[in-house]
C-alpha positions as CSV (number, residue, x, y, z in Angstrom):
1,M,92.4,123.9,186.1
2,S,92.2,120.4,185.1
3,V,91.6,119.2,181.5
4,S,89.4,116.4,181.0
5,R,90.0,114.1,178.2
6,V,87.3,112.5,176.2
7,K,88.1,108.8,175.3
8,R,87.1,107.9,171.8
9,S,85.9,104.4,171.3
10,H,86.9,102.5,168.2
11,T,84.9,99.6,166.8
12,H,86.5,97.5,164.2
13,P,84.8,97.7,160.9
14,I,83.1,94.8,159.3
15,I,84.7,93.4,156.5
16,R,82.4,91.9,153.6
17,L,81.9,91.3,149.9
18,A,81.2,94.4,148.1
19,N,77.6,94.7,146.4
20,S,76.0,97.2,143.8
21,R,75.3,99.6,146.5
22,D,79.1,100.0,147.1
23,T,80.1,101.0,143.8
24,C,79.9,104.9,143.9
25,D,81.5,105.0,147.4
26,I,84.4,102.6,146.3
27,A,84.8,104.7,143.1
28,L,85.0,108.0,144.9
29,L,87.6,106.8,147.5
30,S,89.6,105.3,144.7
31,R,89.5,108.8,142.9
32,C,90.3,110.7,145.9
33,E,93.0,108.4,147.5
34,I,94.6,106.6,144.8
35,E,93.8,108.0,141.4
36,Y,94.4,111.7,142.3
37,G,96.3,113.2,139.3
38,L,95.5,110.5,136.9
39,P,92.5,110.1,134.6
40,W,89.7,108.3,136.4
41,A,89.9,104.8,135.6
42,W,87.9,103.0,138.5
43,T,84.6,104.9,137.8
44,P,81.5,103.5,139.3
45,E,80.8,101.4,136.0
46,A,84.2,99.9,136.0
47,V,83.9,99.0,139.9
48,A,80.4,97.4,139.3
49,R,82.0,95.3,136.6
50,A,84.8,94.4,138.9
51,I,82.2,93.2,141.5
52,G,80.3,91.1,139.1
53,D,83.5,89.5,137.6
54,S,84.1,86.0,139.0
55,N,87.8,86.4,138.9
56,M,87.7,89.5,141.3
57,N,87.3,89.7,144.9
58,V,86.1,92.9,146.1
59,A,86.0,93.4,149.9
60,V,84.8,96.5,151.8
61,A,85.1,97.7,155.3
62,V,82.2,99.4,156.6
63,S,81.9,101.1,160.1
64,D,79.1,102.8,162.1
65,Q,81.7,105.5,162.6
66,G,81.4,106.5,158.9
67,L,81.5,109.1,156.3
68,K,78.0,109.6,155.2
69,P,75.2,111.4,157.0
70,Q,72.4,109.1,158.3
71,T,69.1,109.4,157.1
72,D,65.9,107.2,157.8
73,S,66.3,105.3,154.7
74,E,70.0,104.7,155.0
75,S,72.2,102.1,156.9
76,Q,74.0,103.4,159.9
77,Q,77.3,102.0,158.3
78,A,79.4,103.6,155.8
79,L,82.3,102.4,153.7
80,C,85.7,103.2,155.4
81,G,87.9,101.2,153.1
82,F,88.0,98.7,150.3
83,A,90.4,96.0,148.5
84,L,89.8,95.1,145.0
85,V,91.9,92.0,144.0
86,Y,92.2,89.9,140.8
87,F,92.4,86.2,141.4
88,G,94.2,84.1,138.8
89,R,95.1,80.2,139.0
90,T,98.4,80.8,141.2
91,H,98.6,84.1,141.8
92,A,96.4,87.3,142.8
93,H,97.0,91.0,142.0
94,I,95.9,93.7,144.4
95,N,94.4,96.3,141.9
96,L,93.3,98.8,144.7
97,L,93.3,99.1,148.4
98,A,92.3,102.3,150.0
99,V,91.4,103.5,153.5
100,S,89.7,106.8,154.2
101,K,92.2,109.4,155.5
102,N,90.1,110.1,158.7
103,I,90.5,106.5,159.9
104,R,94.0,105.5,158.6
105,R,96.6,103.8,161.1
106,R,93.9,102.1,162.8
107,G,94.4,98.7,161.4
108,V,91.6,99.0,158.7
109,G,93.9,98.5,155.8
110,R,95.6,95.7,157.4
111,E,92.2,94.0,158.3
112,L,91.2,94.3,154.7
113,L,94.5,92.9,153.4
114,D,94.5,89.9,156.0
115,W,90.8,89.1,154.6
116,Q,92.1,89.2,151.1
117,I,95.2,87.0,151.9
118,K,92.9,84.4,153.9
119,S,90.7,84.2,150.6
120,A,93.8,83.9,148.6
121,R,95.1,81.0,150.6
122,T,91.7,79.4,150.5
123,A,91.8,79.7,146.8
124,G,95.3,78.0,146.6
125,I,97.1,81.2,145.5
126,R,100.9,81.2,146.1
127,Y,101.7,84.8,145.9
128,L,100.2,88.2,145.7
129,T,101.5,91.2,143.6
130,L,100.8,95.0,143.3
131,E,102.1,98.3,142.1
132,V,102.5,101.4,144.3
133,R,103.4,104.8,143.3
134,R,107.2,105.6,143.5
135,T,106.2,108.8,145.7
136,N,103.8,107.0,148.0
137,R,106.3,106.1,150.9
138,A,103.4,105.5,153.5
139,A,101.9,102.8,151.2
140,Q,105.4,101.2,150.5
141,D,106.0,101.1,154.2
142,F,102.7,99.6,154.8
143,Y,103.1,96.9,152.2
144,R,106.6,96.0,153.4
145,D,105.2,95.6,157.2
146,C,102.7,93.3,155.7
147,G,105.5,91.1,154.3
148,F,105.7,92.3,150.7
149,E,109.1,92.9,149.0
150,L,110.2,94.9,146.2
151,R,110.3,92.9,143.1
152,D,111.0,95.9,140.4
153,T,110.5,99.2,139.2
154,V,108.1,100.1,136.3
155,S,108.9,103.3,134.5
156,R,106.1,105.6,133.8
157,Y,103.6,103.1,134.7
158,Y,100.9,105.5,135.9
159,N,99.5,107.4,132.7
160,N,103.0,107.3,131.2
161,K,103.9,109.9,133.8
162,E,104.8,108.2,137.2
163,D,106.9,105.3,138.0
164,A,105.5,102.3,140.1
165,L,107.3,99.9,142.2
166,R,106.0,96.3,141.9
167,M,105.9,94.3,145.1
168,I,105.3,90.6,145.7
169,R,104.4,88.5,148.8
170,K,104.7,84.8,148.7
171,L,102.0,82.9,150.6
172,E,102.6,80.0,152.6
173,V,100.7,76.9,151.6
174,Q,98.1,75.7,154.2
175,H,98.0,72.1,154.8
176,E,94.9,70.7,156.3
177,S,95.5,68.7,159.5
């Protein structure tokens, strides 16, 4: 008896700036994938403020292989990840980066991060920082693979309960040719 295999096609998501229609999806993904076990800080209202803040760069990854059921009035695309980054004068800070569990390890997080790095370089940013839970080994490995290095440990960073690792990545200065 032969077993036929169904080949899944994977289309890369579209990376774009977030808009007001994305706020609830970003907040829920943050709650489920990042803020679990903590008070909910990145509520829809907080996300909406970030999207409207000129110092924040909120990018989303949307895909037609999304998470929401399709209706006649809804787009066929659904949010599958996001990256929320604060831009200062010379540095940027990754406040949040998440990808839906059902599509992890397919390059979506890397695409979101690369999009933010390109934006940071364009803005003249010299380095990126972030904090990650000490217990989140997968995220630590992801950021190390993306060129981040451990800077220090912040005790009881998350709600005065859990330690964070602070990581940094220096960005190469891009010269115009």
